[in-house]
N, C-alpha and C positions, 0 to 999 in steps of 0.2 A: 504494500500500500504506500502511496505517496502522499505526503503532506508538506506544508511549507517549512516545518521544523526539521524533520528527519527524512532521509532518503533510503530507499531499499535497493539492494543489488540483486542480480539474478544471474542464472547460468543458462547458456544454450550451447549444445554440442551438435555438430553436424559432420557428416562424412559422406564422401561419394560412394555410391553403391558398389563400385568395383573394388573398394578397399576391404570388403568382407568384414565389417565391424558388427558388433552386437552389444546390447546393453546387458548388464548382469547385476545380480544381487548377491552380496557376500553372506554366506552362512558360516558362522564360527562353530566348528565342531570340537575344537580343543582350545584351552586357555591360551596356548602359544599363538593362536590366530587373532588375538586381541591386543597386540603390541601397542602400547601407548594409550589404550582406551581406559579412561578412569571410571571404574564402576563404584567408586567409593568403598564402602564396606560390604557391598553385596557380593555373594559368592558367584563364581562363574556359572553361567547357564547357557547351554548350547542353543543356537538360534540365529536369526537374522540380525545384522548390524544396520541400524538406520542410517541413511545418508542425510547429513545435516549440512546444507549449503555446499554440497559437492555432487557432481554427476559423473558417472563412470561408463566407459565402454571398453570393449576388448577389440584389439586389432590383431588378426592372425598374420604374422610375418613368416618368412621361410624358416627362420631359426627358432622362433618362440612366439608366444602370444603376449602382446603388450597390453597392459591395463593403462588406459589413458583417462585422466580425471580433469574436470574443470573445477576450480576452487574459488570460494569467496569467504574470507574471514571478515568478521564484523569490524567496521571502522571505529577507531577511538578506544578500543579495548586493549590492544596489544596482545601479548601472549598470556592471557588470564581469562578467567570466567568462561563464557560461552565458547571462546576461541580454543581453549584447552579441550573442550568436548569435541569441537569440530576436528582439531588435529588428531585427537585420540581415535575418532571414528575413521578418518581418512587413513591414519597409520595402520589401523587394524585391517581395513579392507585391502590396502596396498600390500602389506606384508602377508596377509592371508592368501593373496593371489599366487604366491610362490613362484613368481616370474618377474620379468622386468616391468617397470611402471614409470609413468611420467605424470606430473600434476602441474597444471598451469592455470594462471588466473590472477585475481586480485587478492593478494595475501594481506593487504592492509598493514603489513609490517615490513621493515627493511630486511634484506638478506642477513645483515648482522644481528638483528633482533631474533630472527628465526634460528640462526646458528647458536646464539646464546641460550636458547631454550632447551637444548639437548635433544629436541625432537628429531633433527636430522640424523644424529648419531643413532638414535633408537631405531629408525626406519632405514638406516644406511642410505640416506639421500644426499644429493649434491645439488646446490643452487646453480642455475645458469641464467644470467641476466642478458637482456638484449645487447647486442654489440653495436648497434647504430645510434643509441641515445644514452644520456646519463641520467634521465628521469623518465617516469611513465605516467605520473599523475599531475594534475594542475598545480598541486602544492610543491612541485619540484622534487618529489621523492621517487625513489625506485621501489615500487611496491607491487608491480605487476611483472612476474617472471615465471620461470619454470623450475621445478624440482624433479629430478630424475633419480631412479635407483642407480647405485654404483654399477650394477650389472648391465646397464643400457648406455653408459657414457660413450662407448665406442661406436654407437649408431647415430649419435647426434651430429648433424651436419651444420647446424646453426640455429640461433634464436635471434629474432629481431622484433622491433616494435613497428606497428603500422602507424606511422606518423602523419597519415593523410588527413587526419582531423575528423574521421567518421564517427568517433566516439566523443561524447561531451566532456567527461572529466578524466578519462584514462585513455591510454593508447592500447589498442589490441595487441596481443602477443602472438607471434607466429613461430612455430617449431618445425624445423626441417630435419627429417630423419632419413637415414639410409635404410633400405629394407634388408640389406645384408652388409657385413663388415667389409671394409676396403681391403 
């Protein structure tokens, strides 16, 4: 919902039909598939993990199936509160995939802030920022970028920002991947 005081973000993912993508829902069968998911004091219970401001799809590559996520962390919160829940859910789904993954979008925190949270270490993720700009939001901050699993780094051909002005407050992020290693 939009009002004059607060703005809401959203996610859209699209893929060309020939890329053979499909959406999926993560079912955690073992506690190890909930890396980073804060359940508080509740014991582990097998079942679905809810997607909270991220969307996922699978892309079958010749060498593996890549899980690709669009991400939105709540603005003004940092790595706390609801964003910890979002990171926990994303981490659980990404690690539960047991294959390479990439997450891109509006993180609403800088790469340094995400690194300081230890979430990247927990999920074995690496930040890749756009190479053609030094900022991605109207505020002059780099908060729109890609995080990939260490296991997919060799397939990343580049990340850049769409500086054409088609987005009001942020630049779109483009990820170029090789379908097989060089």
